[in-house]
N, C-alpha and C positions, 0 to 999 in steps of 0.2 A: 114780553113774554105769553100773554095772554090773547095777547090779537091776532097774533101770528104764530101762536099754537108748540113753541118754542121752551123746553127744560130754558132753568136758568146757565145752563153749563153753556147750549145751544147761541144762547143769548149773549151771555159772554165771549164767546169765538166768533160771533157773527161782529160786534161791536170792536174786537182787536185785532187778532192775526188774519180773519176772511178780509177786514174792512183793506188792511194796511195790503194786503195780496190784491186786493184790488184795486187799490190806486197804484202801484208797484213800487211801495215801498216798504214789502216786508225785509228787507237786508238791515234796515236802521229803527224800522218802527214793528211794533202788532206784538210782542210776547217780551219777558222777560227772561234777556240769554244776554251771557258775554259780549261787549261789541256795542251793544245795541241801544237807542236811546234809551235812559230812566225815566219816562214818563209814566206814572202810577199814583196809585191812591191808597192807604191803608186806612183802612174800617175800627172803629170800638170792636168789642167782641160779640157776636150772636150766634146766635145757634147754629146756623149752615147757612151755607151761598145760596142755600135756597129761599133762604128767611129776606136777602136785601130785594129782589125787585118788586115784594109787597111792600119795602120799609118809605115809601114815599112819602117825601115830607117829614120824617126823621131826620134828625143831626145825628147821622153814621158816620158820616166823612172826619175819623181825625187828623189825617195829616195828608199831606200833598205835594207833591214832587216832580219837577220837572226839569229834563237834561241831568239828572241826579242832585238837582238841590230840592232844601227843602222849603215849603211856600209859605211866607205867612199870613195869615186871612183870618 
């Protein structure tokens, strides 16, 4: 975020839906919508989404889902 002067929302879009469009896979990936592959993670509670990019090294990831299935780690 800081290096490219992006807001957290812009960084999230750049790494999700915009990346999927760039690779031509937006029909199946890049956003959470019915019919798309469910690859996402859930974080522990935090003050706002703006906090996430600045929490590097903090164990914030609570669970990870790949193809709609929770992953054990």
